[in-house]
C-alpha positions in Angstrom: 94.5 145.4 92.6 92.7 143.5 95.4 95.0 141.8 97.9 94.3 140.2 101.2 97.8 140.8 102.6 97.0 144.1 104.4 93.9 142.5 106.0 96.0 139.5 107.1 98.6 141.9 108.6 95.9 143.7 110.5 94.6 140.4 111.8 98.0 139.4 113.0 98.4 142.6 114.9 95.2 141.9 116.7 96.5 138.5 117.7 100.0 139.4 118.7 99.2 138.6 122.4 98.3 135.0 121.5 100.8 132.4 120.4 99.1 129.7 118.5 99.7 126.2 119.8 100.3 123.1 117.7 97.0 121.7 119.0 95.1 124.8 117.7 96.8 124.4 114.4 95.9 120.8 114.3 92.2 121.5 114.9 92.1 124.0 112.1 93.9 121.8 109.7 91.6 118.8 110.4 88.5 120.9 109.9 89.8 122.2 106.6 90.8 118.7 105.3 87.6 117.1 106.5 85.6 119.6 104.5 87.5 118.8 101.3 87.2 115.1 101.8 83.5 115.4 102.6 82.9 117.0 99.3 84.9 114.4 97.4 83.4 111.4 99.2 79.8 112.7 98.7 80.5 112.9 95.0 82.3 109.5 95.0 79.5 107.6 96.7 76.9 109.3 94.5 78.9 108.3 91.4 78.1 104.7 92.3 74.6 104.9 93.9 73.0 107.8 92.0 74.8 109.1 88.8 74.6 105.9 86.7 70.8 106.0 87.0 70.3 109.8 86.9 72.8 110.8 84.2 73.5 107.6 82.3 70.1 105.8 82.2 70.7 104.8 78.5 73.5 102.4 79.4 73.4 99.0 81.3 74.4 99.3 85.0 78.0 98.3 84.5 78.7 100.7 81.6 76.7 103.5 83.3 79.0 103.1 86.4 82.1 103.1 84.2 80.9 106.3 82.5 80.3 107.8 85.9 83.8 106.9 87.0 85.2 108.7 83.9 83.5 111.9 85.1 84.8 111.1 88.6 88.4 111.2 87.3 88.1 114.6 85.8 88.6 116.3 89.2 92.0 114.7 89.6 93.1 115.8 86.1 91.9 119.3 86.9 93.6 119.5 90.3 97.2 120.3 89.1 95.7 122.9 86.8 93.9 124.4 89.7 97.2 124.5 91.6 98.8 126.5 88.8 95.9 129.0 88.6 95.6 129.5 92.4 99.4 129.7 93.0 99.2 132.8 90.6 96.3 134.1 92.6 98.3 133.6 95.8 101.3 135.5 94.5 99.2 138.4 93.3 96.4 138.7 95.8 97.4 136.8 98.9 96.7 133.5 100.7 93.4 134.7 102.1 91.9 135.6 98.7 93.1 132.3 97.3 91.5 130.2 100.0 88.3 132.2 99.9 87.8 131.7 96.2 88.9 128.0 96.3 86.6 127.0 99.1 83.6 128.9 97.8 84.3 127.2 94.4 84.6 123.8 96.1 81.5 124.1 98.2 79.5 125.9 95.4 80.4 123.2 92.8 79.3 120.4 95.2 76.1 122.2 96.2 75.1 123.0 92.6 75.3 119.3 91.7 72.3 118.8 94.0 70.2 121.1 91.7 71.1 119.3 88.4 68.3 117.8 86.4 68.9 114.3 85.1 69.4 112.9 81.6 65.7 112.2 81.2 65.0 116.0 81.6 67.6 117.8 79.6 69.5 115.0 77.8 73.2 115.0 77.3 73.4 118.6 78.7 73.0 117.1 82.2 76.2 115.1 81.7 78.1 118.1 80.5 76.9 120.2 83.5 78.0 117.4 85.8 81.4 117.2 84.2 81.8 121.0 84.5 81.0 121.0 88.2 83.3 118.0 88.8 86.1 119.9 87.1 85.2 122.9 89.4 85.7 120.6 92.4 89.1 119.6 91.1 90.3 123.1 90.4 89.1 124.2 93.8 90.9 121.4 95.6 94.1 122.4 93.8 93.6 125.9 95.1 92.7 124.8 98.7 96.4 123.8 99.3 97.2 126.2 102.2 100.5 125.2 103.7 98.9 124.7 107.1 100.3 121.2 107.4 103.8 122.7 107.2 102.9 125.3 109.8 101.7 122.5 112.1 104.8 120.3 111.6 107.3 123.2 111.9 105.7 124.4 115.2 105.6 120.9 116.7 108.3 119.4 119.0 111.1 117.8 116.9 110.7 114.5 118.7 107.0 114.4 118.0 106.8 115.6 114.4 105.6 112.2 113.1 102.7 112.5 115.6 101.8 116.0 114.4 102.3 115.2 110.7 99.6 112.6 110.9 97.0 115.0 112.3 96.1 116.7 108.9 95.4 113.2 107.5 92.6 112.7 110.0 90.4 114.9 107.8 90.1 111.9 105.4 88.3 109.5 107.8 86.2 112.3 109.3 85.1 113.3 105.8 84.3 109.8 104.8 82.4 109.1 108.1 80.1 112.1 107.5 79.5 111.3 103.8 78.9 107.5 104.3 76.6 108.1 107.3 74.5 110.6 105.5 74.1 108.4 102.4 73.4 105.3 104.6 70.7 107.1 106.4 68.9 108.1 103.1 69.4 104.8 101.4 68.0 102.8 104.4 65.1 105.1 105.2 63.8 106.0 101.7 62.4 103.8 99.0 64.5 103.6 95.9 62.4 106.0 93.8 62.4 108.7 96.4 66.2 108.3 97.0 66.9 108.7 93.3 64.5 111.5 92.9 65.5 113.8 95.8 67.1 112.0 98.7 70.6 111.9 97.3 70.6 115.7 97.0 70.7 116.4 100.7 74.3 115.4 101.3 75.3 117.8 98.5 73.3 120.6 100.2 75.5 120.3 103.3 78.7 120.9 101.5 78.5 124.7 101.2 77.9 125.2 104.9 80.7 122.9 105.9 83.2 124.7 103.6 82.3 128.1 105.0 83.1 126.8 108.5 86.4 125.3 107.2 87.2 128.6 105.5 87.0 130.6 108.7 89.1 127.9 110.5 91.8 128.3 107.9 91.8 132.0 107.7 92.2 132.3 111.4 95.5 130.3 111.1 96.7 132.3 108.1 96.4 135.4 110.3 99.0 134.3 112.8 102.6 135.5 113.5 103.8 131.9 113.0 102.3 131.7 109.5 103.8 135.1 108.6 107.2 134.0 110.0 107.3 131.0 107.7 106.3 133.2 104.7 109.1 135.6 105.5 111.6 132.7 105.7 110.3 131.5 102.3 108.9 128.2 103.6 105.3 129.0 102.6 106.0 131.4 99.7 104.5 130.3 96.4 106.9 129.9 93.4 106.3 129.3 89.8 105.9 125.7 88.6 108.5 126.3 85.9 111.2 127.2 88.4 110.2 124.3 90.6 110.5 121.8 87.8 113.8 123.3 86.7 115.3 123.0 90.2 113.6 119.8 91.5 112.1 117.9 88.5 113.4 114.6 89.7 112.2 115.3 93.3 108.7 116.0 92.1 108.6 112.6 90.4 110.0 110.8 93.4 107.7 112.7 95.8 104.7 111.7 93.7 105.7 108.0 93.7 106.5 107.6 97.4 102.9 107.7 98.7 101.5 105.8 95.7 100.8 102.6 97.8 98.4 104.5 100.1 96.8 106.6 97.3 96.2 103.5 95.2 94.5 101.8 98.1 92.5 104.9 98.9 89.6 104.4 96.4 90.0 100.6 96.4 88.5 100.5 99.9 86.2 103.5 99.7 84.5 103.9 96.3 85.3 100.7 94.3 83.8 98.2 96.8 80.5 100.0 96.8 80.3 99.6 93.0 81.2 95.9 93.2 78.6 95.3 95.9 75.8 97.1 94.2 76.5 95.6 90.7 77.4 92.0 91.5 76.0 91.1 94.9 72.6 91.2 96.6 74.1 93.0 99.7 72.3 96.2 100.8 74.3 99.4 99.9 73.1 101.1 103.1 74.3 98.2 105.2 77.6 98.1 103.4 78.1 101.9 103.9 77.8 101.3 107.7 80.5 98.6 107.4 82.7 101.2 105.7 81.8 103.7 108.4 83.3 101.2 110.8 86.3 100.8 108.6 86.7 104.6 108.6 86.9 104.5 112.4 89.8 102.0 112.1 91.2 104.2 109.4 91.4 107.1 111.9 92.9 104.9 114.6 95.6 103.6 112.3 96.5 107.1 111.3 97.0 108.0 115.0 99.1 104.8 115.5 101.2 105.8 112.4 102.3 109.0 114.3 103.5 107.0 117.3 105.2 104.4 115.1 106.9 107.0 112.8 108.4 108.8 115.8 109.9 105.5 117.1 111.3 104.0 113.9 111.6 106.9 111.5 109.3 108.0 108.6 111.2 106.2 105.9 111.1 102.8 107.6 107.5 103.3 108.5 106.6 103.9 104.9 108.6 100.9 103.8 106.8 98.7 106.3 103.4 100.1 105.3 104.1 99.5 101.6 105.2 96.0 102.3 102.0 95.3 104.3 99.9 96.7 101.4 101.8 94.6 99.0 101.0 91.5 101.1 97.4 92.5 101.3 97.3 92.9 97.5 98.8 89.5 96.9 96.3 87.9 99.3 93.4 89.7 97.5 94.7 88.3 94.2 95.1 84.7 95.5 91.7 84.4 97.2 89.3 86.7 95.3 86.3 84.3 95.7 86.4 84.9 99.5 85.6 88.6 98.8 83.4 88.0 95.8 80.9 85.5 97.3 81.2 85.9 101.1 79.8 88.7 103.2 82.3 88.0 106.0 85.1 88.1 103.4 83.9 91.4 102.0 83.7 92.9 105.5 87.2 91.6 106.4 88.6 93.1 103.1 87.1 96.5 103.9 88.2 96.6 107.5 91.7 95.3 106.8 92.1 97.7 103.9 91.0 100.7 105.9 93.4 99.8 108.6 96.4 99.5 106.2 95.3 102.7 104.5 95.5 104.6 107.8 98.9 103.2 108.6 100.4 104.3 105.2 98.4 107.4 104.6 99.1 108.8 108.1 102.6 109.7 107.1 102.2 110.3 103.4 102.1 114.1 103.7 105.6 114.4 105.1 106.9 112.1 102.4 105.5 114.4 99.7 107.2 117.6 100.8 110.4 116.3 102.4 112.7 116.6 99.4 112.3 120.3 98.7 114.3 123.2 100.1 112.6 126.0 101.9 112.1 128.1 98.8 110.2 125.4 96.9 108.6 123.5 99.8 105.1 125.0 99.5 104.8 124.7 95.7 106.6 121.4 95.6 104.4 119.8 98.2 101.3 121.0 96.3 102.4 119.7 92.9 103.6 116.3 94.2 100.4 115.8 96.1 98.4 116.6 92.9 100.4 114.1 90.9 100.2 111.4 93.5 96.4 111.7 93.6 96.3 111.7 89.8 98.5 108.6 89.4 97.4 106.7 92.4 93.8 107.5 93.0 92.2 109.4 90.1 91.5 106.4 87.9 91.5 103.6 90.5 87.7 103.0 90.6 87.5 103.1 86.8 90.4 100.7 86.2 89.5 98.4 89.1 85.9 98.0 88.1 86.7 97.7 84.4 89.4 95.0 85.0 87.5 93.1 87.6 84.3 93.0 85.6 86.2 91.5 82.6 88.9 89.4 84.3 87.9 88.9 87.9 88.7 90.5 91.3 92.2 89.1 91.2 93.1 92.0 88.9 92.3 94.5 91.6 95.0 93.0 93.8 97.5 93.2 91.0 96.6 96.8 90.4 97.2 97.6 94.1 100.4 95.7 94.1 101.8 97.9 91.3 101.3 100.9 93.6 103.0 99.3 96.5 106.0 98.3 94.3 106.2 101.9 93.1 106.4 103.2 96.7 109.1 100.6 97.6 111.2 101.4 94.6 110.9 105.2 95.2 112.0 104.8 98.8 114.8 102.6 97.7 116.0 105.2 95.3 115.7 107.8 98.0 117.8 106.3 100.8 118.0 109.4 103.0 115.8 109.5 106.0 112.6 111.5 105.2 112.7 114.8 107.0 109.6 116.5 108.4 107.7 119.1 106.6 
């Protein structure tokens, strides 16, 4: 039976003279996360600008975008299933085999989307193929959980673990910057017919190469003594989901609810605003993507600030403050929706403020997810709670937000976000202990 463990041991022997520093781990983790987010944001942006026209031309623009968001959500449904499948691969064949299959599946699924013919060419089969590849992305992302964030946090100085815990989260703004900049370039430099015909395909082409680079960055860290030591201690050893739920079922639920404020906000400042702008305003999609690129810069800066803040006041207090600020932002969005709906400045302020709050909250969400599990269940528990948090908080956010806002107005989006902030505050109130580091 094929197993990567012997090769990983040989690689560790070759690297015994080099102790990996937290900074090196951070670079590898950020590269890996950025590749994942690039794939997902490329798909997310295309699900607004491209897929309604290419795969759902039979529907009016609003319904076509809603149909596209239904397919978008499939990846988040598939992600926990992918975790189950790839945890079994990990136990039988090793972490290296698991990551190789997962990242090739992720990059391959994204790249293959670029070759899909549209509805006008092969009919409903095009939609089924798109859905299959989207599910492939979700399965792969479940398998891409590598435990390297835990390796980073556990090798960081105790007094700076909030700082090092935020570093893996930088992959999100980096991935969005790359995806938004690529799409903005093609939208602004091609006429509409050329963009819909072939221009949108180029960002998908890039995915495979980026994931190969990310794979090697991750495998290098898997082949370290530090990683092996954590496996031997049981901190990065995969367990079955049945045993996890039996021992920590309540903790899985709480762990999934704690980051809900940031996960609910995630697609409400990235994907949903693009759909609203393109459907209900005359604003250029390319210009708005550049505004979001600026928001992603603030997103990254706020993530960095979250690390400094969490080390000063504690992770639990930081998350409570962040959730409270998101709740206030949600209330403000509900009270004054016309400022966003009809005013370019209001739209820009919403995006920039939303990205800033997202970075503040999301920067410490990874530690919140895995903090409640003992060493035996830490790796599998962190993976499952992350999957569930993305499913509950982000998976259906664009679909629900667009559907509600189109029928009842933008105020409903603020109420939807407020529910996520309230869930986070209640989960933190239930868990009164200070959140430990990974």
